[in-house]
Structures are given as structure tokens and as C-alpha cells.
DRENDO-1510 file (C-alpha; in Angstrom, 1 decimal, always signed):
<recs>
REC; n; res; u; v; w
REC; 1; MET; +27.3; +187.6; +125.2 .
REC; 2; THR; +25.1; +190.5; +125.8 .
REC; 3; ILE; +21.4; +189.7; +126.3 .
REC; 4; SER; +19.2; +192.1; +124.5 .
REC; 5; PHE; +15.4; +192.4; +124.2 .
REC; 6; LYS; +15.3; +194.8; +121.3 .
REC; 7; ASP; +12.1; +194.4; +119.3 .
REC; 8; ARG; +10.7; +192.1; +121.9 .
REC; 9; VAL; +7.3; +192.8; +123.6 .
REC; 10; ALA; +6.9; +191.7; +127.2 .
REC; 11; ILE; +3.9; +191.6; +129.6 .
REC; 12; VAL; +4.8; +191.6; +133.3 .
REC; 13; THR; +1.9; +191.1; +135.8 .
REC; 14; GLY; +2.0; +192.7; +139.2 .
REC; 15; ALA; +4.6; +195.1; +137.8 .
REC; 16; GLY; +3.6; +198.2; +139.9 .
REC; 17; ASN; +5.8; +197.2; +142.9 .
REC; 18; GLY; +8.5; +194.9; +144.1 .
REC; 19; LEU; +9.7; +192.1; +141.8 .
REC; 20; GLY; +7.4; +192.9; +139.0 .
REC; 21; ARG; +8.5; +196.5; +138.8 .
REC; 22; SER; +12.1; +195.4; +138.9 .
REC; 23; HIS; +11.5; +192.9; +136.0 .
REC; 24; ALA; +9.6; +195.5; +133.9 .
REC; 25; LEU; +12.3; +198.2; +134.3 .
REC; 26; ALA; +15.1; +195.8; +133.5 .
REC; 27; LEU; +13.4; +194.5; +130.4 .
REC; 28; ALA; +12.8; +198.0; +129.2 .
REC; 29; ALA; +16.4; +199.0; +129.9 .
REC; 30; ARG; +17.5; +196.2; +127.6 .
REC; 31; GLY; +15.2; +197.3; +124.7 .
REC; 32; ALA; +11.9; +195.5; +125.4 .
REC; 33; LYS; +8.5; +197.2; +124.9 .
REC; 34; VAL; +6.7; +196.5; +128.2 .
REC; 35; VAL; +3.1; +196.1; +129.2 .
REC; 36; VAL; +3.0; +197.0; +132.9 .
REC; 37; ASN; +0.1; +195.1; +134.4 .
REC; 38; ASP; -0.9; +195.9; +138.0 .
REC; 39; PHE; -4.4; +195.9; +139.6 .
REC; 40; GLY; -3.1; +198.3; +142.2 .
REC; 41; GLY; -4.7; +196.5; +145.1 .
REC; 42; ALA; -3.4; +196.0; +148.6 .
REC; 43; ARG; -1.3; +193.0; +149.6 .
REC; 44; ASP; -4.4; +191.0; +150.4 .
REC; 45; GLY; -6.0; +191.8; +147.0 .
REC; 46; SER; -8.4; +194.5; +148.2 .
REC; 47; GLY; -8.9; +197.8; +146.6 .
REC; 48; GLY; -7.5; +198.7; +143.1 .
REC; 49; SER; -6.0; +201.7; +141.3 .
REC; 50; SER; -4.1; +202.4; +138.1 .
REC; 51; GLU; -1.6; +204.5; +140.0 .
REC; 52; ALA; +1.1; +201.9; +140.5 .
REC; 53; ALA; +1.2; +200.7; +136.9 .
REC; 54; ASP; +1.1; +204.3; +135.6 .
REC; 55; LYS; +4.1; +205.3; +137.7 .
REC; 56; VAL; +6.2; +202.5; +136.3 .
REC; 57; VAL; +5.2; +203.4; +132.8 .
REC; 58; VAL; +6.4; +207.0; +133.5 .
REC; 59; GLU; +9.7; +205.7; +134.8 .
REC; 60; ILE; +10.3; +203.6; +131.7 .
REC; 61; LYS; +9.4; +206.4; +129.3 .
REC; 62; ALA; +11.5; +208.8; +131.2 .
REC; 63; ALA; +14.5; +206.5; +130.6 .
REC; 64; GLY; +13.7; +206.4; +126.9 .
REC; 65; GLY; +11.8; +203.1; +126.8 .
REC; 66; GLU; +8.4; +202.2; +125.5 .
REC; 67; ALA; +5.6; +201.0; +127.8 .
REC; 68; MET; +1.9; +200.9; +128.4 .
REC; 69; ALA; -0.1; +200.4; +131.5 .
REC; 70; ALA; -2.8; +197.7; +132.0 .
REC; 71; PRO; -4.4; +198.0; +135.4 .
REC; 72; CYS; -6.7; +195.0; +135.2 .
REC; 73; SER; -6.8; +192.1; +137.6 .
REC; 74; VAL; -5.2; +188.9; +136.3 .
REC; 75; THR; -8.4; +187.1; +137.3 .
REC; 76; ASP; -10.4; +189.3; +134.9 .
REC; 77; GLU; -10.6; +187.4; +131.7 .
REC; 78; LYS; -12.0; +190.3; +129.7 .
REC; 79; GLY; -9.5; +192.7; +131.1 .
REC; 80; VAL; -6.6; +190.4; +130.3 .
REC; 81; ALA; -8.0; +189.9; +126.8 .
REC; 82; ASP; -8.2; +193.6; +126.3 .
REC; 83; MET; -4.6; +194.0; +127.6 .
REC; 84; VAL; -3.3; +191.5; +125.1 .
REC; 85; ARG; -5.4; +193.0; +122.3 .
REC; 86; SER; -4.0; +196.5; +123.1 .
REC; 87; ALA; -0.4; +195.2; +123.0 .
REC; 88; MET; -1.0; +193.5; +119.7 .
REC; 89; GLU; -2.6; +196.6; +118.2 .
REC; 90; LYS; +0.3; +198.7; +119.4 .
REC; 91; TRP; +3.3; +196.5; +118.8 .
REC; 92; GLY; +2.1; +193.5; +116.7 .
REC; 93; ARG; +3.5; +190.7; +118.8 .
REC; 94; ILE; +4.0; +189.3; +122.4 .
REC; 95; ASP; +7.2; +187.5; +123.1 .
REC; 96; ILE; +7.5; +187.4; +126.9 .
REC; 97; LEU; +5.0; +186.8; +129.7 .
REC; 98; ILE; +6.2; +187.0; +133.3 .
REC; 99; ASN; +3.4; +185.9; +135.6 .
REC; 100; ASN; +4.3; +187.7; +138.8 .
REC; 101; ALA; +1.0; +189.1; +140.3 .
REC; 102; GLY; +0.0; +187.7; +143.7 .
REC; 103; ILE; -1.6; +188.3; +147.0 .
REC; 104; LEU; -1.3; +187.0; +150.6 .
REC; 105; ARG; -4.0; +185.9; +153.0 .
REC; 106; ASP; -2.0; +184.0; +155.6 .
REC; 107; LYS; -3.6; +182.1; +158.5 .
REC; 108; THR; -3.2; +178.6; +159.9 .
REC; 109; PHE; -5.3; +176.1; +158.1 .
REC; 110; SER; -7.7; +175.6; +161.0 .
REC; 111; LYS; -8.5; +179.4; +161.1 .
REC; 112; MET; -8.5; +180.0; +157.3 .
REC; 113; GLU; -11.8; +180.6; +155.5 .
REC; 114; ILE; -12.4; +178.7; +152.3 .
REC; 115; ALA; -13.0; +182.1; +150.6 .
REC; 116; ASP; -9.5; +183.2; +151.4 .
REC; 117; PHE; -8.1; +179.9; +150.2 .
REC; 118; ARG; -10.0; +180.1; +147.0 .
REC; 119; LEU; -9.1; +183.8; +146.3 .
REC; 120; VAL; -5.3; +183.1; +146.7 .
REC; 121; LEU; -5.6; +180.2; +144.2 .
REC; 122; ASP; -7.6; +182.4; +141.9 .
REC; 123; VAL; -5.0; +185.1; +141.7 .
REC; 124; HIS; -1.8; +183.0; +141.7 .
REC; 125; LEU; -2.9; +179.9; +139.8 .
REC; 126; MET; -5.9; +181.0; +137.7 .
REC; 127; GLY; -4.4; +184.4; +137.1 .
REC; 128; SER; -1.3; +182.8; +135.6 .
REC; 129; VAL; -3.5; +180.4; +133.6 .
REC; 130; ILE; -5.7; +183.2; +132.2 .
REC; 131; CYS; -2.7; +185.4; +131.2 .
REC; 132; THR; -0.8; +182.5; +129.7 .
REC; 133; LYS; -3.9; +181.3; +127.8 .
REC; 134; ALA; -4.4; +184.8; +126.4 .
REC; 135; VAL; -0.9; +184.8; +124.8 .
REC; 136; TRP; -0.5; +181.1; +124.0 .
REC; 137; ASP; -1.9; +181.1; +120.5 .
REC; 138; ILE; +0.0; +184.3; +119.6 .
REC; 139; MET; +3.2; +182.7; +120.7 .
REC; 140; ARG; +2.4; +179.5; +118.8 .
REC; 141; ALA; +1.7; +181.5; +115.6 .
REC; 142; GLN; +5.0; +183.4; +116.0 .
REC; 143; ASN; +6.9; +180.2; +116.8 .
REC; 144; TYR; +8.4; +182.0; +119.7 .
REC; 145; GLY; +7.5; +182.6; +123.3 .
REC; 146; ARG; +9.1; +182.9; +126.7 .
REC; 147; ILE; +7.0; +182.4; +129.8 .
REC; 148; VAL; +7.9; +182.5; +133.5 .
REC; 149; LEU; +5.6; +181.3; +136.3 .
REC; 150; THR; +6.3; +182.5; +139.8 .
REC; 151; ALA; +6.4; +179.8; +142.5 .
REC; 152; SER; +7.7; +180.0; +146.0 .
REC; 153; SER; +9.7; +178.0; +148.6 .
REC; 154; SER; +6.4; +178.1; +150.6 .
REC; 155; GLY; +5.0; +175.7; +148.0 .
REC; 156; ILE; +8.1; +173.7; +147.2 .
REC; 157; TYR; +9.2; +173.2; +150.8 .
REC; 158; GLY; +6.3; +174.5; +152.9 .
REC; 159; ASN; +5.8; +177.4; +155.3 .
REC; 160; PHE; +3.6; +177.5; +158.4 .
REC; 161; GLY; +0.4; +179.5; +157.9 .
REC; 162; GLN; +0.5; +179.5; +154.1 .
REC; 163; ALA; -1.5; +176.5; +153.0 .
REC; 164; ASN; -3.4; +178.5; +150.4 .
REC; 165; TYR; -0.3; +180.3; +149.1 .
REC; 166; GLY; +1.8; +177.1; +149.2 .
REC; 167; ALA; -0.8; +175.1; +147.2 .
REC; 168; ALA; -1.1; +177.9; +144.6 .
REC; 169; LYS; +2.7; +178.2; +144.2 .
REC; 170; MET; +3.4; +174.5; +143.9 .
REC; 171; ALA; +0.8; +174.4; +141.2 .
REC; 172; MET; +3.1; +176.5; +139.1 .
REC; 173; VAL; +5.5; +173.6; +138.8 .
REC; 174; GLY; +2.8; +171.3; +137.5 .
REC; 175; LEU; +1.6; +173.9; +135.0 .
REC; 176; MET; +5.2; +174.4; +133.8 .
REC; 177; ASN; +5.8; +170.7; +133.4 .
REC; 178; VAL; +2.9; +170.4; +131.0 .
REC; 179; LEU; +3.2; +173.7; +129.1 .
REC; 180; CYS; +6.9; +173.2; +128.4 .
REC; 181; GLN; +6.0; +170.0; +126.6 .
REC; 182; GLU; +3.1; +171.4; +124.7 .
REC; 183; GLY; +5.0; +174.5; +123.7 .
REC; 184; ALA; +8.2; +172.8; +122.6 .
REC; 185; LYS; +7.4; +172.4; +118.9 .
REC; 186; ASN; +6.6; +176.1; +118.7 .
REC; 187; ASN; +9.7; +177.3; +120.5 .
REC; 188; ILE; +7.8; +178.3; +123.6 .
REC; 189; HIS; +10.0; +178.0; +126.7 .
REC; 190; VAL; +8.3; +177.8; +130.1 .
REC; 191; ASN; +10.2; +178.2; +133.3 .
REC; 192; THR; +9.5; +178.8; +137.0 .
REC; 193; LEU; +11.0; +181.3; +139.4 .
REC; 194; ALA; +10.9; +180.7; +143.2 .
REC; 195; PRO; +12.1; +184.0; +144.6 .
REC; 196; THR; +12.6; +185.4; +148.0 .
REC; 197; ALA; +12.9; +189.2; +148.1 .
REC; 198; ALA; +12.3; +192.3; +150.2 .
REC; 199; THR; +8.8; +193.3; +149.0 .
REC; 200; ARG; +5.6; +194.3; +150.6 .
REC; 201; MET; +4.8; +190.5; +150.6 .
REC; 202; THR; +7.7; +189.8; +152.9 .
REC; 203; GLU; +8.4; +193.0; +154.8 .
REC; 204; GLU; +6.6; +191.8; +158.0 .
REC; 205; LEU; +8.1; +188.3; +157.9 .
REC; 206; LEU; +11.9; +189.0; +157.9 .
REC; 207; PRO; +14.3; +191.2; +160.0 .
REC; 208; LYS; +15.5; +194.4; +158.5 .
REC; 209; GLN; +19.1; +193.1; +158.2 .
REC; 210; ALA; +17.9; +190.3; +155.9 .
REC; 211; LEU; +15.6; +192.6; +153.9 .
REC; 212; ASP; +18.5; +194.9; +153.2 .
REC; 213; LEU; +20.3; +192.0; +151.5 .
REC; 214; MET; +17.2; +191.0; +149.5 .
REC; 215; ARG; +16.5; +193.7; +147.0 .
REC; 216; PRO; +14.3; +192.6; +144.1 .
REC; 217; GLU; +16.9; +193.9; +141.6 .
REC; 218; LEU; +19.2; +191.0; +142.7 .
REC; 219; ILE; +16.6; +188.5; +141.5 .
REC; 220; THR; +15.7; +190.1; +138.1 .
REC; 221; PRO; +18.9; +189.1; +136.3 .
REC; 222; GLY; +18.0; +185.4; +136.7 .
REC; 223; VAL; +14.5; +186.1; +135.3 .
REC; 224; LEU; +15.9; +188.0; +132.3 .
REC; 225; TYR; +18.1; +185.0; +131.5 .
REC; 226; LEU; +15.1; +182.7; +131.7 .
REC; 227; VAL; +13.1; +184.8; +129.2 .
REC; 228; SER; +16.0; +185.4; +126.9 .
REC; 229; GLU; +16.3; +183.8; +123.4 .
REC; 230; GLU; +18.9; +181.4; +124.7 .
REC; 231; GLY; +17.2; +180.7; +128.0 .
REC; 232; PRO; +16.3; +177.2; +129.1 .
REC; 233; THR; +12.9; +175.5; +129.4 .
REC; 234; ARG; +11.5; +173.5; +132.3 .
REC; 235; TYR; +13.8; +175.1; +134.8 .
REC; 236; ILE; +12.9; +175.9; +138.4 .
REC; 237; MET; +15.2; +178.8; +139.5 .
REC; 238; GLY; +15.5; +179.7; +143.2 .
REC; 239; ALA; +16.7; +183.2; +143.7 .
REC; 240; GLY; +17.3; +185.7; +146.5 .
REC; 241; ALA; +19.9; +188.2; +147.8 .
REC; 242; GLY; +22.1; +187.7; +144.7 .
REC; 243; ALA; +22.2; +183.9; +145.1 .
REC; 244; PHE; +20.7; +181.5; +142.5 .
REC; 245; ALA; +20.0; +177.8; +142.6 .
REC; 246; ARG; +18.1; +175.1; +140.7 .
REC; 247; THR; +15.4; +173.0; +142.2 .
REC; 248; ILE; +15.0; +169.5; +140.7 .
REC; 249; ILE; +12.3; +166.9; +141.6 .
REC; 250; TYR; +13.8; +163.4; +141.8 .
REC; 251; GLU; +12.2; +160.0; +142.0 .
REC; 252; THR; +14.0; +157.0; +143.5 .
REC; 253; ASP; +14.4; +153.9; +141.4 .
REC; 254; GLY; +11.8; +152.2; +143.6 .
REC; 255; LEU; +11.2; +148.5; +144.2 .
REC; 256; TYR; +8.8; +146.0; +142.8 .
REC; 257; ILE; +6.9; +144.0; +145.5 .
REC; 258; ASP; +5.2; +140.8; +144.5 .
REC; 259; ASP; +1.7; +140.6; +145.9 .
REC; 260; PRO; +2.1; +143.8; +147.9 .
REC; 261; THR; +0.6; +144.2; +151.4 .
REC; 262; PRO; +0.9; +147.2; +153.8 .
REC; 263; GLU; +3.3; +145.0; +155.9 .
REC; 264; LYS; +5.5; +144.3; +152.9 .
REC; 265; VAL; +5.6; +148.0; +152.0 .
REC; 266; ALA; +6.6; +148.8; +155.6 .
REC; 267; ALA; +9.3; +146.1; +155.6 .
REC; 268; HIS; +10.9; +147.5; +152.4 .
REC; 269; PHE; +10.3; +151.2; +153.1 .
REC; 270; ALA; +14.0; +152.0; +153.2 .
REC; 271; GLU; +14.6; +150.3; +149.9 .
REC; 272; ILE; +11.7; +152.1; +148.3 .
REC; 273; GLY; +13.2; +155.5; +149.3 .
REC; 274; ASP; +16.9; +154.6; +148.5 .
REC; 275; PRO; +18.2; +157.6; +146.6 .
REC; 276; ALA; +21.1; +155.7; +145.0 .
REC; 277; LYS; +19.5; +155.5; +141.5 .
REC; 278; GLN; +17.2; +158.5; +141.7 .
REC; 279; GLU; +16.5; +160.5; +138.6 .
REC; 280; ALA; +14.6; +163.5; +137.4 .
REC; 281; LEU; +11.7; +162.1; +135.2 .
REC; 282; GLN; +10.7; +164.1; +132.2 .
REC; 283; ASN; +7.1; +163.1; +131.8 .
REC; 284; ALA; +4.3; +161.1; +133.4 .
REC; 285; PHE; +4.6; +158.0; +131.2 .
REC; 286; GLN; +8.3; +157.7; +132.0 .
REC; 287; GLN; +7.1; +156.9; +135.5 .
REC; 288; THR; +4.4; +154.5; +134.3 .
REC; 289; ASN; +6.7; +152.7; +132.0 .
REC; 290; LYS; +9.3; +152.3; +134.8 .
REC; 291; TYR; +6.7; +150.7; +137.1 .
REC; 292; VAL; +5.3; +148.4; +134.4 .
REC; 293; GLY; +8.8; +147.5; +133.4 .
REC; 294; LYS; +9.7; +146.4; +136.9 .
REC; 295; ALA; +6.5; +144.3; +137.2 .
REC; 296; ALA; +7.1; +142.7; +133.7 .
REC; 297; ALA; +10.7; +141.9; +134.5 .
REC; 298; ALA; +9.7; +140.2; +137.8 .
REC; 299; LYS; +7.0; +138.1; +136.1 .
REC; 300; GLY; +8.9; +137.4; +133.0 .
REC; 301; VAL; +6.4; +139.2; +130.8 .
REC; 302; ALA; +7.6; +140.4; +127.4 .
REC; 303; LEU; +6.3; +143.9; +126.7 .
REC; 304; ASN; +5.4; +144.9; +123.1 .
REC; 305; LYS; +7.7; +147.9; +122.3 .
REC; 306; GLY; +5.5; +148.9; +119.3 .
</recs>
């Protein structure tokens, strides 16, 4: 099966460099019309220029593809609305959104200014929300949409000195979990990428030997599958150096404790965390119903299934 994006329109944020650039070029090479969004700022979010986005557009057009530049910040609601409007006027639809734009302002939590925490959340979380909201009703009307949110192992597993970044990145998983449910009836798939690549975001954090193995182009194939017509939904894909994995959040079966006290919880802590019957829950009420079911069974209460 050959994956093609002919007649598809894609927006890639943060597409002037690194992963975003790789995603944009690969989509265009397979037939997509691409909106190259990049604010053109420094790694910490300062500055701004259209140069980075324009260069990628030139590359795509030189290879025979179609593209347009959108040098707005993903936090700029009006700029994002104008970007989406321009794409619709030019191509008439938007099929794919890859939320990739991001910044870093690393410090230990004790030394971090609240302003730096807030800005990182604004770019990663609210930037993804603003861009997704701007295309959501278009995708609903089309009965087709493919959205990728970019998380990180720094959020899923933690990384020293990145409390702001980790919080923003783990928020992508929560956003995905809800949007994939709300978009299901309109064939909108929402997935999350947790990449590790040699980009300006990581160049000072890893040795050269590792960076040489971590080209962004080795991650993009996984992203292109996620946004393809046959791609999954509610999938957290880890990717780096040509390796791909799936992250799944499990909950243990748990234990009902009659008249619970802190001492009883402590006494049964190993049983509460026993992974023997763990499962990946699919929605919040599945958890609620499990807990209520355990309590009802213990007390002999018949639950009304209606």
C-alpha cells in the first residue's frame, strides 16, 4: 500500500526548521498542498521573521509541490484565523493539522519565573488548542480530519529542569483523549507524537554521536502514517532514530476497601498497585463505573443498568 496525500491540504506549525520542516517536505513530496507555519523566532520564543517559512515554501515549490507560508505565532488567534482563511480561499479544504510549534525555557522549578512557565504553556498547549479550534469545524463539515499533537517524553516520563515543558507536553495526551472522542462521528482522527530528534531544541542536550543518529527525517514516516487516511486514532507514538513505539496508559484493577482509612490504604498498597489485571481505559466514566461497581458488589447493591 502506497500512502498518498494527493488532493489533501495540510497545515504544519513550526515548519521552518527541524521536525516541522521534515514533516512539511515529506507531505508535499507525497502530493499534499502545505501551509508552512513558522513564527521564525529563536528557540526561547523571542524574535520573529518570515524567513524560515519562506525558505521551506521555496524548497517545496522547487520540487514541484504547492505550498504557502504563514509566519504567524500559534498563540496569535487572529493570525491563525487568517492562516486558515487563506488556505481555504486558495485550496478549499483543510485535511491535516500537525501541531509541532514549540519553544524551550528550561530551568529548575525553584529558579523558574512564572512568566516562563506560562509562555511555554501558551505556545505548546494553547497554540495547539488555537490551531486545532481554527480547523475543527472545517473538518467536521468535511467529515474528514487528521490531527497530530506533539508531546514529549519530558512530559510522559519527566525530565529534570523542564517542569513547564513537561506539563505542556503531557497536556497533549489529555487533549487528544477528549478530541478523539468528540471527532469520531465526523471521521476526525487525533493522535499524539512523542519524538526525540536532533533539532535546535536538543542540540545542546545530547552528544554528537547520538544527534547523528537522530535525524528528524527518521521520525516523519511515523507522523505521515498517523495523518494518513488509514491511520489510527488515540495513539501515542514514540519515535526517534528510526525506532517507533507505542505509549499506553494503564490502570490497575484496584481494590475496594470498606470504610477506608489511611492505614487501610497503606496496608493494601501493594494490592492496589497490582498490575495483574491492568487495562487501558477508554473514557473517564469507564473508571467511575469500575469503582462504583466494586463498591456495589461489596455492599450487595443492585445498580440500575438503564
